[in-house]
Residue, then its C-alpha position, 0 to 999 in steps of 0.5 A: x500500500x502506497x504511503x506518503x511522508x509528512x510531519x503528522x506521519x512522524x508523530x504517529x510513528x513515535x506513538x506507534x513504535x513506543x507507547x503503542x508497541x509496548x501496550x500491544x506486548x501486554x495485551x492478548x494476541x486476539x485483542x491486538x488483532x482487534x485493535x489493528x482491524x479498528x485502525x484499518x476501519x479508521x483509515x477506511x472511513x477517513x481516507x476517501x482518496x485511498x478508498x476510492x483508488x482501491x475500489x476502482x482497481x478492484x472493480x476493474x480487475x473483477x469487471x462485473x463479477x462483484x456487487x457494490x456491497x461486496x466491493x465495499x466489504x473487500x476494500x474495508x477488509x483490505x485496509x484492515x489487512x494492511x494494518x495487521x501486516x504492518x503491525x504484526x511484527x509487534x506480536x512476534x516477541x510473544x510467539x514461540x514454538x509452544x503457542x504458534x499453533x494457536x494462531x497459525x496452522x500449516x498444510x503441505x509440510x509433506x511437500x516441504x519435507x520431500x523437497x528437503x529430502x533431496x538435500x538441495x534446499x527449497x525455495x518457497x515463493x509467496x505473494x504479498x498476501x496477508x501478514x506475510x512474515x507470519x508464514x516465516x515465523x511459523x515455519x521457523x518455530x516449527x524447526x525449519x532453517x528459514x531464510x527470507x529474501x527481501x529488500x530494505x531501504x530508507x530512501x524517501x523516509x524522514x529522519x524519524x522513519x529512518x532512525x525510529x521505525x526502520x531500525x526498530x523494525x530491523x532489530x525485531x526482525x533479526x532478533x525475534x523471528x526465527x529466521x535469517x534475513x537476506x537482502x537483494x541489495x547486498x552480496x548474494x552468496x548467502x542465498x547459494x550457501x543457504x540452499x547448499x546447506x539444505x535450508x529454506x529460502x522464502x522470496x516474494x513472487x509478485x513484487x519488487x521492493x521499496x519503490x524500486x525494481x531489483x533484478x530481472x522481471x518478465x511480463x505475465x497476464x494477471x486479471x487479463x492485464x500485463x503485470x511484471x513479475x520477478x524471475x530471480x527465483x526461477x534462475x536461482x532454482x535452475x542454478x542450484x537444483x533447489x525445489x520450488x514450492x508456492x506458498x499461500x497464507x489465508x485468514x482462517x477464522x477471526x484471529x487465525x491464519x493458515x499457511x498452505x504449501x503447494x505441490x512443487x513447480x516443475x521447471x520446464x527447462x534448465x535454461x534462461x530462455x525467456x519463453x521458458x522463464x515466463x512459462x515457469x512464472x505463469x505457474x506461480x501467477x495462476x496460484x496467485x490469481x486464484x488466491x486473489x479471487x478467493x481472498x481479494x482483501x488479503x492482497x497488498x497491492x490493490x492501490x497500485x493495480x490499475x491499467x497503465x500502472x501494473x508494474x507492482x512495487x512496494x513503498x516503504x511505510 
C-alpha cells in the first residue's frame, strides 16, 4: 500500500513504535488483532482518496463479477489487512514454538519435507498476501532453517522513519523471528550457501521492493492485464537444483491464519530462455490469481493495480 511522508506521519510513528508497541506486548494476541482491524476501519472511513483508488482497481480487475456491497466489504477488509501486516511484527516477541499453533496452522509440510529430502534446499515463493512474515515465523518455530529474501531501504523516509521505525523494525526482525534475513541489495552468496546447506529460502513472487525494481522481471497476464513479475527465483532454482514450492497464507477464522504449501513447480527447462522463464512464472501467477479471487482483501497491492500502472512495487511505510 502506497504511503506518503509528512510531519503528522512522524508523530504517529513515535506513538506507534513506543507507547503503542509496548501496550500491544501486554495485551492478548486476539485483542491486538482487534485493535489493528479498528485502525484499518479508521483509515477506511477517513481516507476517501485511498478508498476510492482501491475500489476502482478492484472493480476493474473483477469487471462485473462483484456487487457494490461486496466491493465495499473487500476494500474495508483490505485496509484492515494492511494494518495487521504492518503491525504484526509487534506480536512476534510473544510467539514461540509452544503457542504458534494457536494462531497459525500449516498444510503441505509433506511437500516441504520431500523437497528437503533431496538435500538441495527449497525455495518457497509467496505473494504479498496477508501478514506475510507470519508464514516465516511459523515455519521457523516449527524447526525449519528459514531464510527470507527481501529488500530494505530508507530512501524517501524522514529522519524519524529512518532512525525510529526502520531500525526498530530491523532489530525485531533479526532478533525475534526465527529466521535469517537476506537482502537483494547486498552480496548474494548467502542465498547459494543457504540452499547448499539444505535450508529454506522464502522470496516474494509478485513484487519488487521499496519503490524500486531489483533484478530481472518478465511480463505475465494477471486479471487479463500485463503485470511484471520477478524471475530471480526461477534462475536461482535452475542454478542450484533447489525445489520450488508456492506458498499461500489465508485468514482462517477471526484471529487465525493458515499457511498452505503447494505441490512443487516443475521447471520446464534448465535454461534462461525467456519463453521458458515466463512459462515457469505463469505457474506461480495462476496460484496467485486464484488466491486473489478467493481472498481479494488479503492482497497488498490493490492501490497500485490499475491499467497503465501494473508494474507492482512496494513503498516503504
